C-alpha positions, 0 to 999 in steps of 0.5 A, spaced: 500 500 500 502 506 498 504 511 503 501 517 499 494 513 499 489 518 501 493 524 499 492 529 493 497 530 488 501 536 486 501 538 478 506 534 474 510 540 472 512 542 479 519 539 479 521 543 473 518 549 476 521 548 483 528 548 479 526 552 473 532 558 475 537 552 475 534 550 468 535 557 465 542 558 468 544 552 465 541 553 458 544 560 459 551 557 460 551 553 454 549 558 450 554 563 452 560 557 452 558 554 445 551 557 443 555 561 437 558 555 434 551 551 435 547 556 431 553 557 426 552 549 425 544 550 424 545 556 420 549 552 415 545 546 415 539 551 413 542 554 408 545 548 405 552 550 406 554 544 410 549 540 406 544 535 409 548 531 414 543 526 417 547 523 422 549 530 426 542 532 426 539 525 429 545 525 434 543 532 436 535 531 436 536 524 439 541 526 445 535 532 446 530 527 447 534 522 451 535 528 456 528 530 456 526 523 458 531 522 463 529 528 466 521 526 466 523 520 469 527 522 475 523 528 476 517 523 476 520 519 482 520 526 486 513 528 484 510 521 486 513 522 493 509 529 494 502 529 496 497 533 501 491 532 504 486 535 509 484 531 515 478 533 520 484 537 524 490 539 520 493 540 513 498 535 511 504 535 506 508 529 505 515 529 501 521 525 500 524 519 496 529 516 501 527 519 507 520 521 508 518 528 511 511 530 514 509 537 515 502 539 518 499 545 520 493 545 525 487 549 523 487 553 530 494 555 528 493 557 521 494 565 521 494 566 514 493 562 507 496 566 501 495 564 494 502 565 490 503 566 483 510 566 481 512 568 474 514 562 471 507 559 474 503 564 471 505 562 464 502 555 465 496 558 469 499 554 476 499 557 483 502 555 490 498 555 496 502 558 502 500 557 509 502 561 515 502 558 522 504 561 529 511 559 530 516 563 526 518 564 519 520 557 518 513 554 520 510 556 513 507 550 509 507 551 501 503 546 497 504 547 490 504 547 484 496 546 482 492 549 477 490 556 479 482 554 480 484 548 484 489 552 488 483 557 489 479 552 491 484 549 496 485 556 499 477 557 500 477 550 503 483 551 508 480 558 510 473 555 511 476 549 515 480 554 519 474 558 521 470 552 523 476 550 528 476 557 531 468 557 532 468 550 535 473 552 540 470 551 547 469 558 551 474 559 556 479 553 554 486 556 554 488 558 547 495 557 543 499 562 539 495 563 533 488 561 536 483 566 534 488 570 529 485 566 523 483 569 517 476 568 514 473 567 507 475 572 502 470 576 499 469 583 495 469 588 501 470 595 502 476 598 498 481 601 502 486 602 497 484 603 490 489 600 485 495 604 485 496 606 478 502 604 474 505 611 473 505 612 480 509 605 482 514 607 476 515 614 479 515 612 486 521 607 484 525 613 480 524 617 486 527 612 491 534 612 494 535 605 491 534 607 484 538 614 485 544 610 488 543 605 482 543 610 477 549 614 480 553 607 480 552 606 473 554 613 471 561 612 475 562 605 472 562 608 465 568 612 467 572 608 472 577 603 469 575 596 470 568 598 471 565 592 468 569 587 474 566 591 479 559 592 476 557 585 477 557 585 485 554 592 485 548 590 480 547 584 484 546 588 490 542 594 488 538 591 482 534 586 486 532 592 491 529 596 485 525 591 482 522 589 489 520 596 490 516 595 483 514 588 484 510 589 491 507 596 488 505 593 482 497 594 481 497 593 489 490 593 491 487 592 498 480 591 501 477 590 508 472 585 510 470 582 516 476 585 520 480 582 515 485 586 510 485 582 503 491 585 499 493 583 492 499 585 488 505 583 484 508 584 477 512 577 476 510 574 482 502 575 483 500 574 490 494 575 494 494 575 502 489 575 507 491 579 513 486 579 520 487 586 523 488 583 529 494 580 527 497 587 525 501 589 532 504 595 529 504 601 524 509 605 521 508 611 516 514 614 512 515 619 507 522 618 503 526 624 502 524 625 495 517 623 496 516 630 499 516 633 493 510 629 491 507 628 498 507 621 498 507 616 504 508 609 505 505 605 510 508 598 513 506 594 519 508 588 523 504 582 522 504 576 527 507 570 523 510 574 518 516 576 521 522 579 517 522 574 511 520 576 504 517 569 503 512 571 508 509 576 503 509 584 503 509 588 510 507 594 506 499 595 506 500 602 502 506 602 498 505 609 495 500 614 496 497 620 499 498 623 506 490 622 506 490 615 504 495 613 509 491 616 515 485 612 512 489 606 512 492 607 519 485 608 522 483 602 519 488 597 521 491 601 527 488 602 534 487 610 533 480 613 531 479 619 527 479 624 532 485 621 535 489 621 529 487 629 527 489 631 534 495 627 535 497 623 529 499 627 524 505 624 521 508 630 518 509 633 525 508 633 532 502 636 535 502 635 543 507 630 545 508 628 552 515 626 552 521 629 548 529 629 548 531 635 552 536 640 550 542 636 552 540 631 547 543 635 542 550 632 542 546 625 540 541 628 535 543 634 533 539 634 526 532 632 528 532 632 536 526 637 535 522 632 531 522 626 536 517 625 541 512 620 544 505 621 545 500 617 549 493 616 547 488 614 552 486 615 560 492 618 564 496 613 567 493 607 563 494 609 555 491 605 550 496 607 544 503 610 543 505 614 538 512 615 536 515 621 531 522 621 529 526 624 523 526 631 520 528 630 512 525 623 512 519 623 517 516 617 520 511 616 525 510 609 529 503 607 532 502 601 537 496 598 541 500 598 548 497 591 549 502 589 543 508 591 547 511 585 549 517 587 553 520 594 555 527 596 556 530 602 559 537 603 556 543 608 558 549 608 553 555 611 556 554 618 553 547 618 555 549 617 562 554 623 562 548 627 559 543 624 564 539 621 558 535 614 557 532 610 552 525 606 552 525 600 547 519 597 546 520 590 544 515 588 539 514 581 535 519 580 530 517 585 524 519 591 520 516 596 525 521 598 531 519 603 536 523 606 542 523 613 546 530 615 544 534 620 548 529 622 553 531 625 560 533 620 565 527 622 569 522 622 563 525 615 561 523 612 568 516 615 568 514 613 561 517 606 563 513 606 569 506 608 566 507 603 560 508 597 565 501 598 567 498 597 560 493 592 559 495 585 557 490 581 553 487 575 556 489 568 555 483 565 552 480 564 545 476 569 542 471 570 537 473 570 530 476 577 528 479 578 535 485 576 538 486 571 543 493 572 544 497 578 541 
């Protein structure tokens, strides 16, 4: 009896799609080393220069057929050892020819189910289903490749099973990380971020620091001896950064439905993500230097389970947009209402900060000391949210619900001790948003630390769908 009895198969082309970059690299290397001679021979046969040489043609065609046949057989062995199935409690993925590897994801620990269409997969109308679970960046399970319609059906099936799992969890039963942080079935919803125009994507990329550095580098390399030898490592480092800006902003849209944010984006790799709002722990609004010319902002969030890995999807829920749109997104996904935002959360400047660096901090922050500050939102002594402003030339504003602060650290560096300063670091879940109240007076640092120590912490019990049970 087969060890994969009861398991569903992935698409037969999956092995080739997994190694397509290696195949392309091999073909490119062959073309670079011997492509000219091969093309010359083919051209000679076509034009009759070499006559009609039957044997070389048969050997060439026969060799290609043998290589393809061997590749099909070898990859078939791998393909037969891969399968997935959905049980009453979990989804399972098994693979491995010699040693078997069985990965599982319980429905009550699923935090997101994404549909990923890589460039090569889109050519064949295939897609991959990526399951994010509580447990870190290495806990994700990728099932693919499948026909796009089958992948969409699998995603809906997993979302339904995950939703049902949370709905049937007995009230009062202690929940593990991830319980109650489950996504719901994707639907049309209300448009939060309309599709970003291609012109804006290209313009924002052109005004980015990575693009400017790349352009300057090209100009310098044209006039530097041995420029070609240093061009390769330079472009290897910079071009992916520029491409990433375009790819994750291309035709970006975001809709909100039932406390879940659905985003879709991608030029080469098309991706659809479903992010429960309860899993968004921190929000940051940022305005790059040259974007100030056109008034554009970007909104980045820390999402539980995604961490810093790029494989976990995008952390930018507004790649580029106006200040008004950025504040609209902040209100939708953050802990502040419209009144709080109007009064205390203008990303361009601070209006009523309670804690700012003193004059003594000029030695450490001579440029933006007057642009740094911390604002507490909520009842005195028990704030519900914290707003941190920083940056003069590239203004940044970070917002977090105080219950999402994991730990607090009071730091005094050598120079800070000399100047009577301190920094309160907010230790958050892993993600792109970091927060700290920097270079406060020692007294203000202790006061802020004591206030935030009295913050309300989330209850350790299962929560209704769309809310957090454990943040």
